[in-house]
N, C-alpha and C positions, 0 to 999 in steps of 0.2 A: 366650113370649118377651116380655121387658118392652119397652114403647114406647121408641123412641130416635129420635134426630136424627143423619143422617149426611150427609156431603158432601165438599166440597174446599174449600180456600183457594188462590186463584190470584192472580197479579199482573194488571195491567191488560192484559197481552198475552195472557193466558190460560195463562201457564206455572205449574205447581205451586209452591207456596211451602212447602218443607219447614220443620219446626221452628217453625211459627207457633204461638202459644199460643191455644187455643180454650177458651172458658169461658161458662157461663150469665151474662147480664147481669140477667135477671129472669125470674120465672115465677109460676105460680099458687100455689106453696108456697115456703117458705124453702128455699134451695139453698145447698150447700156453696161456699164461695169457694176453689175449686180450678180448675187449667187442665190441659188436657192439650196434648201437642205433636203436630202433624200429622205423618204419615209422608213418606218421601221423595217420595211422589206427591201431597202436599198434603192427604191424606185424613184424615178424623176420624170417630169414632163416639162419641156421648154418650147413655147411657141416661138416661131421664127418669123420675121417681118417679111421676107421674100424668099422664094426657092433660091438654092445656091449650095455652096460648099461652106461648112462651118467646122471649126475646131471646138470641140467641147472637152472642158477640163474638170476633172474631179480632184478634190482634195479631202483626205481622210487624216484623222488623228486618232491613234489607238491608245493614247495616254502617255506613251513613251516616245513615240516618233511620229513624223508627219510623212505621208506618201501621197504622191501626185500621179495622175494618169491623163493622158491626152490622146484623143482620137479624132479623125476627120470624118465627117458625116456630109453626104449629099441629100439634099431635100428638093423635090422627091428623088428617089423613091421612098426614103425614109425606112422604117422597120426598127425593130429593137436594137438598142446599143448596150453593149456591156463594157463597163470600164472596170479594169482590174487593178486595185492597189495592192502593191507589193511593198511591205515594210522591210527594211534591212534589218538582220539580227543585231 
């Protein structure tokens, strides 16, 4: 099984954010400029080409504003990642 990064995108109250765009921001090798959409539960799964340190970016749209969250993840060890989107009032 290839190495991967998995987790959820949630809002500031911990509620899942469906249809958030999740993509790599940076990594140890060149990465495709593609994004996937989270599921109804805010979940995502990204396969990585090689072990290393990756920036994972999530972007969500609540209909009135756009919020972005970025975190760095080391693969392995992996484990669930939670990206929290906070919209400004």
